[in-house]
C-alpha positions in Angstrom: -7.5 -1.1 50.1 -8.1 1.2 47.2 -4.9 3.0 47.8 -3.0 -0.1 48.0 -4.2 -1.3 44.4 -3.5 2.3 43.2 0.0 2.1 44.5 0.4 -1.3 42.8 -0.9 -0.1 39.6 1.4 3.1 39.7 4.4 1.0 40.6 3.7 -1.6 37.9 3.4 1.4 35.1 6.3 2.9 36.3 8.4 -0.3 36.1 7.2 -0.8 32.5 8.1 2.9 31.6 11.6 2.1 32.9 12.0 -1.2 31.3 11.0 0.2 27.9 13.0 3.1 28.3 16.2 0.7 28.7 15.2 -1.3 25.7 14.9 1.9 23.7 18.5 2.7 24.6 19.6 -0.9 23.9 17.9 -0.5 20.5 19.7 2.6 19.6 23.1 0.9 20.3 22.2 -2.3 18.6 24.6 -3.0 15.8 23.6 -5.0 12.5 25.4 -8.1 12.2 27.4 -8.3 9.1 25.3 -11.3 7.4 22.4 -8.9 7.9 21.5 -6.2 5.2 22.6 -2.9 6.4 20.3 -0.1 6.9 21.3 1.6 3.8 20.7 -1.3 1.5 17.6 -2.5 3.3 16.3 1.0 2.8 17.1 0.9 -1.0 15.6 -2.5 -1.2 12.4 -1.5 0.6 12.1 1.8 -1.5 12.3 0.1 -4.8 9.7 -2.4 -3.7 7.4 0.5 -3.0 8.1 2.2 -6.4 7.8 -1.5 -8.2 4.5 -1.9 -6.5 3.3 1.5 -7.1 4.3 1.0 -11.0 2.3 -2.4 -11.1 -0.7 -0.6 -9.6 -0.7 2.2 -11.9 -0.2 0.0 -15.1 -3.1 -2.3 -14.0 -5.4 0.6 -13.5 -4.4 2.0 -16.9 -4.8 -1.1 -18.8 -7.9 -3.2 -19.8 -8.5 -6.3 -17.9 -7.4 -8.7 -20.6 -3.8 -7.4 -20.2 -3.6 -7.5 -16.4 -2.2 -11.1 -16.3 1.1 -9.8 -18.0 4.2 -10.5 -16.0 6.1 -7.2 -14.7 9.7 -7.5 -14.6 10.3 -5.7 -11.3 12.8 -7.4 -9.1 14.3 -5.3 -6.5 16.2 -8.3 -4.9 17.9 -9.2 -8.2 18.6 -5.5 -9.0 20.4 -5.3 -5.7 22.1 -9.0 -6.0 20.5 -10.1 -2.9 19.1 -13.5 -2.3 15.7 -13.8 -0.8 17.2 -15.7 2.3 19.3 -12.5 2.9 16.2 -10.4 2.5 14.0 -12.8 4.9 16.9 -12.6 7.5 17.0 -8.9 7.5 13.0 -8.5 8.0 13.2 -10.7 10.8 16.3 -9.0 12.4 14.7 -5.5 11.9 11.2 -7.0 13.3 13.0 -7.8 16.3 14.5 -4.4 16.5 11.6 -2.3 16.3 13.6 1.0 16.6 16.0 0.3 13.9 13.0 -0.9 11.7 11.3 2.4 12.6 14.4 4.2 11.3 14.7 2.2 8.1 10.9 3.1 7.3 11.7 6.9 7.9 14.7 6.5 5.5 12.3 5.0 3.0 9.9 7.7 3.2 12.5 10.4 2.8 13.9 8.4 -0.1 10.6 8.1 -2.0 9.9 12.0 -1.1 13.2 12.7 -2.6 12.1 10.6 -5.8 8.8 12.2 -6.0 10.5 15.6 -5.7 13.0 14.8 -8.6 9.9 13.5 -10.6 7.9 16.5 -10.1 10.7 19.0 -10.8 12.0 17.3 -13.9 11.4 19.2 -17.3 8.2 18.1 -19.1 8.6 16.7 -22.6 8.0 19.7 -24.9 7.8 17.7 -28.0 4.5 18.5 -29.8 3.1 16.7 -32.4 
């Protein structure tokens, strides 16, 4: 009886591995529909959201509490001329295609790293008082 249970467990595990491997191949071949934001634009928007959130957090920490209710003018969707509904549709699409979403986030990390490198290597303000 133990051997039969082990056989069933191993068989189910192998079946799950095979099915997941097939799904991954499908994911890699999935084309983004025309009505969905492409990977490049979606990456740019997510990168801009990350930068905007970071800037807001830095500004809030640097200001006193009486000024934290001010409105910040960061709007990555407006900057990229993308409607909220387009962004929401892209979120749903990429969430349902995990391999593509992972690739987008890897690109976001690369974009943010490049931005950080540019900022770190930019010349410092040499004007003295």
